[in-house]
Backbone and ligand atoms as CSV (ligand in chain L), in Angstrom:
chain,resi,resn,atom,element,x,y,z
A,1,UNK,N,N,71.696,154.951,119.246
A,1,UNK,CA,C,71.063,155.176,120.542
A,1,UNK,C,C,71.359,154.000,121.472
A,2,UNK,N,N,71.548,154.341,122.722
A,2,UNK,CA,C,71.901,153.328,123.721
A,2,UNK,C,C,70.705,153.020,124.598
A,3,UNK,N,N,70.560,151.765,124.939
A,3,UNK,CA,C,69.547,151.365,125.915
A,3,UNK,C,C,70.277,150.801,127.120
A,4,UNK,N,N,70.330,151.580,128.192
A,4,UNK,CA,C,71.059,151.181,129.385
A,4,UNK,C,C,70.230,150.251,130.249
A,5,UNK,N,N,70.877,149.316,130.898
A,5,UNK,CA,C,70.247,148.514,131.940
A,5,UNK,C,C,70.450,149.299,133.237
A,6,UNK,N,N,69.387,149.850,133.776
A,6,UNK,CA,C,69.499,150.742,134.934
A,6,UNK,C,C,69.336,150.028,136.277
A,7,UNK,N,N,69.273,148.699,136.249
A,7,UNK,CA,C,69.131,147.953,137.499
A,7,UNK,C,C,70.289,148.300,138.439
A,8,UNK,N,N,69.973,148.656,139.661
A,8,UNK,CA,C,70.999,148.982,140.643
A,8,UNK,C,C,71.397,150.445,140.661
A,9,UNK,N,N,70.864,151.229,139.731
A,9,UNK,CA,C,71.173,152.658,139.715
A,9,UNK,C,C,70.580,153.314,140.959
A,10,UNK,N,N,71.357,154.161,141.622
A,10,UNK,CA,C,70.914,154.786,142.871
A,10,UNK,C,C,70.430,156.222,142.689
A,11,UNK,N,N,70.961,156.910,141.699
A,11,UNK,CA,C,70.602,158.318,141.494
A,11,UNK,C,C,70.376,158.589,140.018
A,12,UNK,N,N,69.449,159.494,139.768
A,12,UNK,CA,C,69.230,159.995,138.411
A,12,UNK,C,C,69.447,161.500,138.461
A,13,UNK,N,N,70.363,161.980,137.637
A,13,UNK,CA,C,70.681,163.409,137.587
A,13,UNK,C,C,70.134,163.971,136.281
A,14,UNK,N,N,69.198,164.894,136.408
A,14,UNK,CA,C,68.637,165.570,135.239
A,14,UNK,C,C,69.384,166.888,135.094
A,15,UNK,N,N,70.098,167.037,134.009
A,15,UNK,CA,C,70.913,168.238,133.799
A,15,UNK,C,C,70.234,169.067,132.714
A,16,UNK,N,N,69.839,170.266,133.103
A,16,UNK,CA,C,69.079,171.080,132.154
A,16,UNK,C,C,69.970,171.564,131.013
A,17,UNK,N,N,69.537,171.254,129.819
A,17,UNK,CA,C,70.215,171.726,128.609
A,17,UNK,C,C,69.272,172.593,127.790
A,18,UNK,N,N,68.322,173.243,128.488
A,18,UNK,CA,C,67.457,174.197,127.814
A,18,UNK,C,C,68.264,175.431,127.427
A,19,UNK,N,N,67.662,176.313,126.658
A,19,UNK,CA,C,68.428,177.434,126.081
A,19,UNK,C,C,68.994,178.377,127.142
A,20,UNK,N,N,68.239,178.690,128.198
A,20,UNK,CA,C,68.772,179.585,129.237
A,20,UNK,C,C,69.947,178.944,129.956
A,21,UNK,N,N,69.816,177.685,130.277
A,21,UNK,CA,C,70.910,177.000,130.971
A,21,UNK,C,C,72.133,176.869,130.068
A,22,UNK,N,N,71.916,176.605,128.798
A,22,UNK,CA,C,73.065,176.473,127.887
A,22,UNK,C,C,73.781,177.811,127.712
A,23,UNK,N,N,73.026,178.918,127.724
A,23,UNK,CA,C,73.667,180.243,127.621
A,23,UNK,C,C,74.523,180.554,128.845
A,24,UNK,N,N,74.183,179.944,129.972
A,24,UNK,CA,C,74.908,180.240,131.217
A,24,UNK,C,C,75.870,179.123,131.626
A,25,UNK,N,N,76.265,178.283,130.689
A,25,UNK,CA,C,77.292,177.283,130.982
A,25,UNK,C,C,76.775,175.879,131.213
A,26,UNK,N,N,75.582,175.578,130.738
A,26,UNK,CA,C,75.003,174.248,130.928
A,26,UNK,C,C,75.827,173.122,130.318
A,27,UNK,N,N,76.456,173.389,129.177
A,27,UNK,CA,C,77.272,172.339,128.555
A,27,UNK,C,C,78.481,172.022,129.432
A,28,UNK,N,N,79.138,173.068,129.923
A,28,UNK,CA,C,80.316,172.866,130.773
A,28,UNK,C,C,79.916,172.161,132.077
A,29,UNK,N,N,78.761,172.519,132.632
A,29,UNK,CA,C,78.279,171.856,133.845
A,29,UNK,C,C,77.991,170.381,133.566
A,30,UNK,N,N,77.366,170.113,132.422
A,30,UNK,CA,C,77.064,168.727,132.043
A,30,UNK,C,C,78.344,167.908,131.944
A,31,UNK,N,N,79.331,168.464,131.265
A,31,UNK,CA,C,80.601,167.744,131.091
A,31,UNK,C,C,81.303,167.527,132.432
A,32,UNK,N,N,81.263,168.541,133.300
A,32,UNK,CA,C,81.929,168.420,134.605
A,32,UNK,C,C,81.269,167.340,135.458
A,33,UNK,N,N,79.939,167.310,135.470
A,33,UNK,CA,C,79.221,166.293,136.251
A,33,UNK,C,C,79.563,164.897,135.726
A,34,UNK,N,N,79.491,164.737,134.422
A,34,UNK,CA,C,79.767,163.416,133.835
A,34,UNK,C,C,81.230,163.012,134.027
A,35,UNK,N,N,82.124,163.974,133.922
A,35,UNK,CA,C,83.551,163.678,134.115
A,35,UNK,C,C,83.820,163.227,135.546
A,36,UNK,N,N,83.211,163.913,136.520
A,36,UNK,CA,C,83.449,163.556,137.926
A,36,UNK,C,C,82.842,162.187,138.252
A,37,UNK,N,N,81.691,161.886,137.673
A,37,UNK,CA,C,81.081,160.555,137.870
A,37,UNK,C,C,82.033,159.476,137.354
A,38,UNK,N,N,82.581,159.695,136.157
A,38,UNK,CA,C,83.522,158.719,135.576
A,38,UNK,C,C,84.796,158.647,136.416
A,39,UNK,N,N,85.286,159.812,136.832
A,39,UNK,CA,C,86.518,159.902,137.614
A,39,UNK,C,C,86.409,159.109,138.919
A,40,UNK,N,N,85.221,159.151,139.545
A,40,UNK,CA,C,85.007,158.450,140.818
A,40,UNK,C,C,84.455,157.036,140.605
A,41,UNK,N,N,84.383,156.625,139.329
A,41,UNK,CA,C,83.900,155.284,138.962
A,41,UNK,C,C,82.510,155.013,139.540
A,42,UNK,N,N,81.625,155.997,139.362
A,42,UNK,CA,C,80.258,155.877,139.864
A,42,UNK,C,C,79.241,155.669,138.744
A,43,UNK,N,N,79.737,155.351,137.552
A,43,UNK,CA,C,78.843,155.218,136.391
A,43,UNK,C,C,77.719,154.208,136.607
A,44,UNK,N,N,77.998,153.119,137.307
A,44,UNK,CA,C,76.970,152.093,137.480
A,44,UNK,C,C,75.922,152.498,138.514
A,45,UNK,N,N,76.193,153.556,139.280
A,45,UNK,CA,C,75.266,153.985,140.336
A,45,UNK,C,C,74.511,155.260,140.003
A,46,UNK,N,N,75.028,156.029,139.038
A,46,UNK,CA,C,74.433,157.336,138.734
A,46,UNK,C,C,74.157,157.431,137.240
A,47,UNK,N,N,72.900,157.686,136.924
A,47,UNK,CA,C,72.499,157.871,135.527
A,47,UNK,C,C,72.242,159.360,135.299
A,48,UNK,N,N,72.729,159.883,134.192
A,48,UNK,CA,C,72.497,161.292,133.883
A,48,UNK,C,C,71.682,161.424,132.607
A,49,UNK,N,N,70.883,162.464,132.575
A,49,UNK,CA,C,70.069,162.746,131.388
A,49,UNK,C,C,70.099,164.240,131.120
A,50,UNK,N,N,70.347,164.602,129.881
A,50,UNK,CA,C,70.221,165.997,129.463
A,50,UNK,C,C,68.734,166.254,129.226
A,51,UNK,N,N,68.245,167.379,129.714
A,51,UNK,CA,C,66.829,167.684,129.511
A,51,UNK,C,C,66.670,169.017,128.775
A,52,UNK,N,N,65.470,169.306,128.374
A,52,UNK,CA,C,65.128,170.642,127.904
A,52,UNK,C,C,64.765,171.455,129.144
A,53,UNK,N,N,64.177,172.622,128.959
A,53,UNK,CA,C,63.923,173.542,130.064
A,53,UNK,C,C,63.109,172.896,131.189
A,54,UNK,N,N,63.568,173.119,132.419
A,54,UNK,CA,C,62.866,172.617,133.604
A,54,UNK,C,C,62.026,173.683,134.287
A,55,UNK,N,N,61.912,174.853,133.698
A,55,UNK,CA,C,61.028,175.880,134.240
A,55,UNK,C,C,61.595,176.714,135.373
A,56,UNK,N,N,62.904,176.766,135.542
A,56,UNK,CA,C,63.531,177.607,136.560
A,56,UNK,C,C,64.713,178.343,135.932
A,57,UNK,N,N,64.443,179.009,134.812
A,57,UNK,CA,C,65.515,179.643,134.025
A,57,UNK,C,C,66.302,180.690,134.799
A,58,UNK,N,N,65.675,181.380,135.755
A,58,UNK,CA,C,66.397,182.386,136.543
A,58,UNK,C,C,67.500,181.758,137.388
A,59,UNK,N,N,67.436,180.474,137.596
A,59,UNK,CA,C,68.412,179.769,138.420
A,59,UNK,C,C,69.454,179.028,137.579
A,60,UNK,N,N,69.467,179.274,136.280
A,60,UNK,CA,C,70.338,178.546,135.351
A,60,UNK,C,C,71.822,178.664,135.700
A,61,UNK,N,N,72.534,177.587,135.412
A,61,UNK,CA,C,72.141,176.244,134.996
A,61,UNK,C,C,71.580,175.427,136.171
A,62,UNK,N,N,70.620,174.584,135.854
A,62,UNK,CA,C,69.904,173.801,136.857
A,62,UNK,C,C,70.231,172.315,136.706
A,63,UNK,N,N,70.387,171.643,137.851
A,63,UNK,CA,C,70.538,170.178,137.857
A,63,UNK,C,C,69.647,169.631,138.966
A,64,UNK,N,N,69.017,168.504,138.709
A,64,UNK,CA,C,68.029,167.930,139.628
A,64,UNK,C,C,68.422,166.494,139.938
A,65,UNK,N,N,68.387,166.153,141.231
A,65,UNK,CA,C,68.820,164.829,141.667
A,65,UNK,C,C,67.617,164.045,142.197
A,66,UNK,N,N,67.416,162.853,141.663
A,66,UNK,CA,C,66.398,161.938,142.172
A,66,UNK,C,C,67.068,160.656,142.606
A,67,UNK,N,N,66.507,159.933,143.593
A,67,UNK,CA,C,65.160,160.062,144.134
A,67,UNK,C,C,64.991,161.156,145.193
A,68,UNK,N,N,66.042,161.867,145.574
A,68,UNK,CA,C,65.905,162.846,146.660
A,68,UNK,C,C,64.959,163.994,146.311
A,69,UNK,N,N,64.919,164.374,145.046
A,69,UNK,CA,C,64.118,165.529,144.665
A,69,UNK,C,C,64.799,166.824,145.059
A,70,UNK,N,N,66.092,166.909,144.817
A,70,UNK,CA,C,66.872,168.101,145.139
A,70,UNK,C,C,67.177,168.865,143.859
A,71,UNK,N,N,66.783,170.143,143.837
A,71,UNK,CA,C,67.019,171.000,142.676
A,71,UNK,C,C,68.163,171.937,143.002
A,72,UNK,N,N,69.195,171.938,142.174
A,72,UNK,CA,C,70.355,172.812,142.365
A,72,UNK,C,C,70.348,173.936,141.335
A,73,UNK,N,N,70.799,175.110,141.779
A,73,UNK,CA,C,70.871,176.287,140.918
A,73,UNK,C,C,72.323,176.645,140.622
A,74,UNK,N,N,72.484,177.510,139.610
A,74,UNK,CA,C,73.795,178.094,139.285
A,74,UNK,C,C,74.896,177.041,139.286
A,75,UNK,N,N,74.633,175.963,138.581
A,75,UNK,CA,C,75.581,174.838,138.578
A,75,UNK,C,C,76.738,175.129,137.611
A,76,UNK,N,N,77.784,175.678,138.168
A,76,UNK,CA,C,79.021,175.869,137.406
A,76,UNK,C,C,79.713,174.506,137.304
A,77,UNK,N,N,80.757,174.390,136.496
A,77,UNK,CA,C,81.509,173.126,136.478
A,77,UNK,C,C,82.017,172.745,137.874
A,78,UNK,N,N,82.461,173.737,138.649
A,78,UNK,CA,C,82.968,173.447,139.996
A,78,UNK,C,C,81.858,172.929,140.904
A,79,UNK,N,N,80.698,173.568,140.840
A,79,UNK,CA,C,79.554,173.110,141.655
A,79,UNK,C,C,79.097,171.737,141.184
A,80,UNK,N,N,79.083,171.521,139.886
A,80,UNK,CA,C,78.690,170.218,139.344
A,80,UNK,C,C,79.594,169.112,139.870
A,81,UNK,N,N,80.890,169.346,139.860
A,81,UNK,CA,C,81.836,168.345,140.381
A,81,UNK,C,C,81.604,168.120,141.865
A,82,UNK,N,N,81.326,169.212,142.571
A,82,UNK,CA,C,81.101,169.120,144.017
A,82,UNK,C,C,79.813,168.349,144.327
A,83,UNK,N,N,78.791,168.527,143.503
A,83,UNK,CA,C,77.540,167.779,143.688
A,83,UNK,C,C,77.841,166.280,143.623
A,84,UNK,N,N,78.697,165.897,142.688
A,84,UNK,CA,C,79.041,164.471,142.559
A,84,UNK,C,C,79.870,164.017,143.760
A,85,UNK,N,N,80.880,164.801,144.124
A,85,UNK,CA,C,81.794,164.402,145.220
A,85,UNK,C,C,81.110,164.403,146.581
A,86,UNK,N,N,80.112,165.274,146.754
A,86,UNK,CA,C,79.470,165.375,148.071
A,86,UNK,C,C,78.072,164.752,148.082
A,87,UNK,N,N,77.115,165.362,147.398
A,87,UNK,CA,C,75.737,164.858,147.427
A,87,UNK,C,C,75.663,163.405,146.926
A,88,UNK,N,N,76.169,163.172,145.731
A,88,UNK,CA,C,76.017,161.848,145.113
A,88,UNK,C,C,76.942,160.797,145.715
A,89,UNK,N,N,77.872,161.238,146.534
A,89,UNK,CA,C,78.752,160.298,147.234
A,89,UNK,C,C,78.321,160.120,148.684
A,90,UNK,N,N,77.143,160.658,149.028
A,90,UNK,CA,C,76.572,160.446,150.353
A,90,UNK,C,C,77.164,161.302,151.448
A,91,UNK,N,N,77.844,162.393,151.085
A,91,UNK,CA,C,78.477,163.235,152.106
A,91,UNK,C,C,77.642,164.456,152.473
A,92,UNK,N,N,76.446,164.576,151.906
A,92,UNK,CA,C,75.587,165.704,152.261
A,92,UNK,C,C,75.301,166.612,151.091
A,93,UNK,N,N,74.227,167.375,151.253
A,93,UNK,CA,C,73.789,168.276,150.199
A,93,UNK,C,C,74.591,169.575,150.211
A,94,UNK,N,N,74.598,170.274,149.094
A,94,UNK,CA,C,75.220,171.598,149.017
A,94,UNK,C,C,74.127,172.625,149.297
A,95,UNK,N,N,73.872,172.851,150.580
A,95,UNK,CA,C,72.714,173.654,151.000
A,95,UNK,C,C,72.628,175.008,150.307
A,96,UNK,N,N,73.746,175.674,150.138
A,96,UNK,CA,C,73.726,177.028,149.580
A,96,UNK,C,C,73.333,177.070,148.114
A,97,UNK,N,N,73.269,175.932,147.457
A,97,UNK,CA,C,72.910,175.906,146.035
A,97,UNK,C,C,71.563,175.238,145.765
A,98,UNK,N,N,70.839,174.895,146.819
A,98,UNK,CA,C,69.554,174.207,146.628
A,98,UNK,C,C,68.432,175.222,146.390
A,99,UNK,N,N,67.620,174.965,145.379
A,99,UNK,CA,C,66.419,175.765,145.125
A,99,UNK,C,C,65.243,175.124,145.856
A,100,UNK,N,N,65.015,173.850,145.574
A,100,UNK,CA,C,63.912,173.102,146.164
A,100,UNK,C,C,64.420,171.777,146.711
A,101,UNK,N,N,63.706,171.337,147.753
A,101,UNK,CA,C,63.958,170.006,148.291
A,101,UNK,C,C,62.605,169.320,148.455
A,102,UNK,N,N,62.470,168.123,147.947
A,102,UNK,CA,C,61.214,167.394,148.068
A,102,UNK,C,C,61.087,166.788,149.466
A,103,UNK,N,N,59.866,166.876,150.025
A,103,UNK,CA,C,59.599,166.297,151.335
A,103,UNK,C,C,58.143,165.899,151.438
A,104,UNK,N,N,57.668,165.651,152.653
A,104,UNK,CA,C,56.297,165.178,152.852
A,104,UNK,C,C,55.250,166.207,152.410
A,105,UNK,N,N,55.619,167.479,152.358
A,105,UNK,CA,C,54.701,168.538,151.909
A,105,UNK,C,C,54.884,168.867,150.430
A,106,UNK,N,N,55.617,168.065,149.723
A,106,UNK,CA,C,55.936,168.374,148.329
A,106,UNK,C,C,57.233,169.153,148.265
A,107,UNK,N,N,57.443,169.893,147.199
A,107,UNK,CA,C,58.671,170.681,147.082
A,107,UNK,C,C,58.595,171.904,147.983
A,108,UNK,N,N,59.650,172.157,148.708
A,108,UNK,CA,C,59.745,173.382,149.509
A,108,UNK,C,C,61.027,174.107,149.132
A,109,UNK,N,N,60.951,175.456,149.179
A,109,UNK,CA,C,62.167,176.232,148.969
A,109,UNK,C,C,62.957,176.201,150.257
A,110,UNK,N,N,64.245,176.094,150.133
A,110,UNK,CA,C,65.080,176.043,151.319
A,110,UNK,C,C,65.113,177.412,151.988
A,111,UNK,N,N,65.338,177.430,153.291
A,111,UNK,CA,C,65.468,178.698,154.014
A,111,UNK,C,C,66.673,179.433,153.469
A,112,UNK,N,N,66.656,180.726,153.571
A,112,UNK,CA,C,67.761,181.572,153.134
A,112,UNK,C,C,67.992,181.548,151.625
A,113,UNK,N,N,67.054,180.999,150.856
A,113,UNK,CA,C,67.269,181.011,149.417
A,113,UNK,C,C,67.098,182.432,148.894
A,114,UNK,N,N,67.924,182.791,147.944
A,114,UNK,CA,C,67.775,184.099,147.315
A,114,UNK,C,C,67.116,183.956,145.948
A,115,UNK,N,N,66.520,182.819,145.692
A,115,UNK,CA,C,65.851,182.571,144.410
A,115,UNK,C,C,64.487,183.247,144.403
A,116,UNK,N,N,64.062,183.688,143.236
A,116,UNK,CA,C,62.723,184.244,143.125
A,116,UNK,C,C,61.711,183.117,143.282
A,117,UNK,N,N,60.527,183.456,143.812
A,117,UNK,CA,C,59.488,182.440,143.984
A,117,UNK,C,C,58.989,181.956,142.624
A,118,UNK,N,N,58.848,182.887,141.680
A,118,UNK,CA,C,58.333,182.504,140.356
A,118,UNK,C,C,56.829,182.577,140.302
A,119,UNK,N,N,56.264,182.209,139.171
A,119,UNK,CA,C,54.827,182.267,138.935
A,119,UNK,C,C,54.166,181.090,139.643
A,120,UNK,N,N,53.148,181.365,140.480
A,120,UNK,CA,C,52.435,180.305,141.186
A,120,UNK,C,C,51.533,179.560,140.215
A,121,UNK,N,N,51.640,178.254,140.173
A,121,UNK,CA,C,50.793,177.472,139.257
A,121,UNK,C,C,49.325,177.556,139.641
A,122,UNK,N,N,49.021,177.603,140.949
A,122,UNK,CA,C,47.620,177.683,141.358
A,122,UNK,C,C,47.002,179.026,140.966
A,123,UNK,N,N,47.751,180.121,141.068
A,123,UNK,CA,C,47.239,181.444,140.643
A,123,UNK,C,C,47.102,181.503,139.132
A,124,UNK,N,N,48.045,180.939,138.424
A,124,UNK,CA,C,48.015,180.975,136.962
A,124,UNK,C,C,46.776,180.249,136.441
A,125,UNK,N,N,46.396,179.152,137.098
A,125,UNK,CA,C,45.252,178.371,136.643
A,125,UNK,C,C,43.920,179.068,136.875
A,126,UNK,N,N,43.865,180.090,137.781
A,126,UNK,CA,C,42.622,180.813,138.041
A,126,UNK,C,C,42.363,181.883,136.995
A,127,UNK,N,N,43.426,182.274,136.272
A,127,UNK,CA,C,43.272,183.355,135.285
A,127,UNK,C,C,42.512,182.851,134.080
L,1,FES,S1,S,66.516,176.422,130.373
L,1,FES,FE1,FE,67.127,175.397,132.212
L,1,FES,S2,S,65.508,175.854,133.588
L,1,FES,FE2,FE,64.886,176.816,131.735
């Protein structure tokens, strides 16, 4: 096991490796993201972590970028590489692939999203 010194890291990419995401190409997306980070020599600025399910299986494969709080859906290897080349390189977000964006009101779904809303946590807690 490795213990990284994360001082100076600018972004943390959580790549979902839960079962739904893995069935839809999560491994290939993970490899593409990591390959593009290495290719652009951004290893010291971007830390990646494989996670279990993030609770948005309908949007699989999912990748989440912090500190921005940007959730990406349907992350194919091509989209994963593009996330690194554009979002993580400071050239802008991939709007058409965003599920949620964190802001002053918490997470909001982007306009024009075709993602399902999902189960409301506040309604679920009343049952
Ligand atoms: S397995 Fe990835 S969001 Fe559920």
